[in-house]
ZAVORO-709062 format. One line per 2 residues: number of its first residue (from 1); their letters; for each residue x, y, z of C-alpha. Coordinates in nm, 4 decimals. Layout:
# residues N
NUM	a	X:Y:Z | ...
END
This chain:
# residues 222
1	xx	13.0763:10.8910:8.1632 | 12.7396:11.0120:8.0390
3	xx	12.4571:11.0457:8.2936 | 12.0999:11.1494:8.2160
5	xx	11.8520:11.2722:8.4770 | 11.4979:11.1747:8.3798
7	xx	11.1476:11.1705:8.5177 | 10.8310:11.3657:8.5623
9	xx	10.8081:11.7433:8.5384 | 10.8719:11.9147:8.8714
11	xx	11.0592:11.6435:9.0601 | 11.3930:11.8252:9.0671
13	xx	11.5921:11.7008:8.7669 | 11.7704:12.0304:8.7133
15	xx	11.8563:12.0861:9.0800 | 11.9834:11.7319:9.1275
17	xx	12.1735:11.7518:8.7991 | 12.3490:12.0688:8.9132
19	xx	12.4473:11.9176:9.2477 | 12.5686:11.5995:9.0788
21	xx	12.7641:11.7877:8.8149 | 12.9368:11.9966:9.0824
23	xx	13.0176:11.6880:9.2888 | 13.1617:11.5009:8.9892
25	xx	13.3251:11.8076:8.8306 | 13.1074:11.7317:8.5287
27	xx	12.9685:11.9438:8.2488 | 12.5969:12.0125:8.2982
29	xx	12.3603:12.0197:8.0006 | 12.0298:12.1934:8.0657
31	xx	11.6916:12.1238:7.9143 | 11.5942:12.4152:7.6899
33	xx	11.3181:12.5700:7.9013 | 11.3917:12.9317:7.9939
35	xx	11.5097:13.0149:7.6405 | 11.2317:12.8185:7.4703
37	xx	11.0009:13.0533:7.2744 | 10.7307:12.7895:7.2210
39	xx	10.6947:12.6388:7.5699 | 10.4989:12.9293:7.7280
41	xx	10.2679:12.9355:7.4255 | 10.2151:12.5610:7.4532
43	xx	10.1129:12.5842:7.8189 | 9.8910:12.8918:7.7894
45	xx	9.7212:12.8359:7.4518 | 9.3499:12.7682:7.4306
47	xx	9.2336:12.4488:7.2553 | 9.1439:12.6629:6.9551
49	xx	9.4909:12.8203:6.9457 | 9.6526:12.4767:6.9753
51	xx	9.4446:12.3553:6.6831 | 9.5300:12.6584:6.4681
53	xx	9.8933:12.7180:6.5644 | 10.0031:12.3516:6.6076
55	xx	10.2119:12.4412:6.9143 | 10.2547:12.0799:7.0359
57	xx	10.4106:11.9728:6.7058 | 10.6353:12.2793:6.6977
59	xx	10.7365:12.2242:7.0594 | 10.8303:11.8607:6.9981
61	xx	11.0408:11.9577:6.6970 | 11.2114:12.2305:6.9011
63	xx	11.2918:11.9950:7.1877 | 11.4003:11.7159:6.9554
65	xx	11.6503:11.9405:6.7790 | 11.7786:12.0804:7.1097
67	xx	11.8192:11.7368:7.2684 | 11.9877:11.5966:6.9590
69	xx	12.2505:11.8710:6.9734 | 12.2906:11.8199:7.3483
71	xx	12.3461:11.4457:7.3454 | 12.5990:11.4680:7.0614
73	xx	12.8028:11.7276:7.2491 | 12.7636:11.5490:7.5831
75	xx	12.8696:11.2165:7.4321 | 13.1875:11.3704:7.2953
77	xx	13.2569:11.5522:7.6223 | 13.2064:11.2339:7.8256
79	xx	13.5167:11.0838:7.6651 | 13.7154:11.3345:7.8733
81	xx	13.5155:11.3177:8.1962 | 13.1572:11.3284:8.3183
83	xx	12.8555:11.4782:8.1425 | 12.5157:11.5260:8.3091
85	xx	12.2060:11.5857:8.0952 | 11.8818:11.7300:8.2308
87	xx	11.6349:11.5030:8.0431 | 11.7623:11.3484:7.7220
89	xx	11.6405:11.2687:7.3733 | 11.5371:10.9231:7.4942
91	xx	11.2369:11.0699:7.6783 | 11.1291:11.2933:7.3950
93	xx	10.9182:11.0239:7.2246 | 10.7091:10.9830:7.5405
95	xx	10.6058:11.3497:7.5425 | 10.5250:11.3377:7.1719
97	xx	10.3171:11.0227:7.2219 | 10.1198:11.1864:7.5021
99	xx	10.0428:11.4841:7.2790 | 9.9375:11.2471:7.0025
101	xx	9.7164:11.0450:7.2373 | 9.5531:11.3662:7.3610
103	xx	9.4753:11.4697:7.0026 | 9.7166:11.7626:7.0107
105	xx	9.9284:11.6137:6.7318 | 9.7637:11.4595:6.4276
107	xx	9.8628:11.1423:6.2427 | 10.0772:11.3238:5.9863
109	xx	10.2620:11.5282:6.2493 | 10.3346:11.2251:6.4639
111	xx	10.4529:11.0289:6.1603 | 10.6912:11.3095:6.0596
113	xx	10.8144:11.3385:6.4167 | 10.8840:10.9643:6.4469
115	xx	11.0757:10.9525:6.1172 | 11.2900:11.2475:6.2239
117	xx	11.3542:11.0893:6.5639 | 11.4479:10.7569:6.4019
119	xx	11.6978:10.9340:6.1741 | 11.8509:11.1171:6.4695
121	xx	11.8775:10.8008:6.6769 | 12.0474:10.6233:6.3869
123	xx	12.3069:10.8990:6.3748 | 12.3545:10.8827:6.7524
125	xx	12.4264:10.5106:6.7155 | 12.7356:10.6059:6.5122
127	xx	12.8835:10.8121:6.7958 | 13.1529:10.6145:6.9875
129	xx	12.9808:10.6963:7.3192 | 12.6407:10.6191:7.1718
131	xx	12.4281:10.5835:7.4849 | 12.4185:10.7059:7.8442
133	xx	12.6074:10.5066:8.1038 | 12.3337:10.5675:8.3597
135	xx	11.9793:10.6999:8.3777 | 11.8944:10.8575:8.7140
137	xx	11.5163:10.8310:8.7118 | 11.3223:11.0483:8.9564
139	xx	10.9852:10.9253:9.0732 | 10.7315:11.0530:9.3229
141	xx	10.3654:11.0856:9.4091 | 10.1418:11.3120:9.2042
143	xx	10.0968:11.5290:9.5131 | 10.4728:11.5832:9.5277
145	xx	10.4794:11.6685:9.1572 | 10.2119:11.9371:9.1943
147	xx	10.3657:12.0769:9.5119 | 10.7058:12.1214:9.3510
149	xx	10.5685:12.2608:9.0243 | 10.3888:12.5247:9.2304
151	xx	10.6894:12.5947:9.4524 | 10.9226:12.6725:9.1624
153	xx	10.6698:12.9261:9.0358 | 10.7012:12.9248:8.6585
155	xx	10.3908:13.1233:8.5759 | 10.3073:12.9393:8.2540
157	xx	10.3054:12.6049:8.4417 | 10.0568:12.7107:8.7101
159	xx	9.7246:12.7143:8.5227 | 9.4851:12.4800:8.7118
161	xx	9.3662:12.3438:8.3768 | 9.7104:12.1869:8.3299
163	xx	9.6575:11.9463:8.6194 | 9.4876:11.6848:8.4002
165	xx	9.7783:11.7048:8.1517 | 10.0306:11.6565:8.4326
167	xx	9.8284:11.3617:8.5641 | 9.8293:11.1973:8.2201
169	xx	10.2079:11.2368:8.1962 | 10.2582:11.1080:8.5495
171	xx	10.0325:10.8054:8.5000 | 10.2374:10.6631:8.2135
173	xx	10.5930:10.7709:8.2934 | 10.7009:10.4587:8.4823
175	xx	10.5495:10.2381:8.2112 | 10.7620:10.4243:7.9556
177	xx	11.0716:10.3566:8.1640 | 10.9884:9.9887:8.2059
179	xx	10.8748:9.9124:7.8512 | 11.0640:10.1526:7.6250
181	xx	11.3886:10.2712:7.7849 | 11.6661:10.0226:7.7057
183	xx	11.9661:10.2500:7.6512 | 12.1440:10.2119:7.9863
185	xx	12.1359:10.1011:8.3473 | 11.8772:10.2825:8.5578
187	xx	11.8736:10.3907:8.9196 | 11.5409:10.5125:9.0601
189	xx	11.5270:10.7838:9.3268 | 11.1981:10.8305:9.5149
191	xx	11.1631:11.2061:9.5551 | 10.8844:11.1626:9.8106
193	xx	11.1669:11.0645:10.0464 | 11.4236:11.3302:9.9583
195	xx	11.4391:11.7083:9.9338 | 11.7748:11.7655:9.7679
197	xx	11.7203:12.1424:9.7420 | 11.6469:12.2224:10.1057
199	xx	11.8104:11.9353:10.2947 | 12.1861:11.8925:10.2781
201	xx	12.1526:11.5516:10.4445 | 11.9056:11.4334:10.1783
203	xx	12.1226:11.5773:9.9029 | 12.4364:11.4012:10.0209
205	xx	12.2509:11.0732:10.0626 | 12.1140:11.0860:9.7078
207	xx	12.4518:11.1837:9.5622 | 12.6168:10.8933:9.7443
209	xx	12.3528:10.6516:9.6131 | 12.4177:10.7696:9.2572
211	xx	12.7964:10.7574:9.2916 | 12.7800:10.4069:9.4326
213	xx	12.5778:10.3002:9.1295 | 12.8226:10.4755:8.8965
215	xx	13.1103:10.2811:9.0481 | 12.9255:9.9558:8.9792
217	xx	12.8605:10.0621:8.6204 | 13.2300:10.1508:8.5772
219	xx	13.3358:9.8079:8.6981 | 13.0924:9.6384:8.4597
221	xx	13.2446:9.8266:8.1660 | 13.5974:9.7041:8.2332
END
């Protein structure tokens, strides 16, 4: 089975994905963050540098390529067992659209991006396991988002000027889920209520909620 962990930056997708993958004896697929040469530049660039270097467009292309490779491999692996993806290609459009709406990507860049994404999604449709079985969507208050971004301490994410960007992402994320994500069943976990990193009780409760949902999805596929 193929499971994707989605939701706002900072809410614990990677940590929960790791715990879930260990519990299910699944293969974990990480979002390309620590090895991403463009992401720090994207977060720390001045408006002038963004305009000149086109970092948002480059970043979206980098992520799109990385997520395309990931979901193809994860889909094939899920035929043998479980695969867990830390944010998938299905969310990539939302980040590109935010950059476009903020004026960080121009019309031509966004058009090129959308055509490339459409071509990739068409190819994904040809894969036997062509969509996730379950989206685990993490939600939470904006205060929780900021607190956890600060607590994990990635230096390039901590600039106070990024707060308005995070707020823009946060404001529209649930609308994206409701209006655009149609690939699979969804289970929503409110991360205001759970601390899966520091509380074993919370972690086990969340894992049990997810596994219960997975069992229902399995039955529906039979």
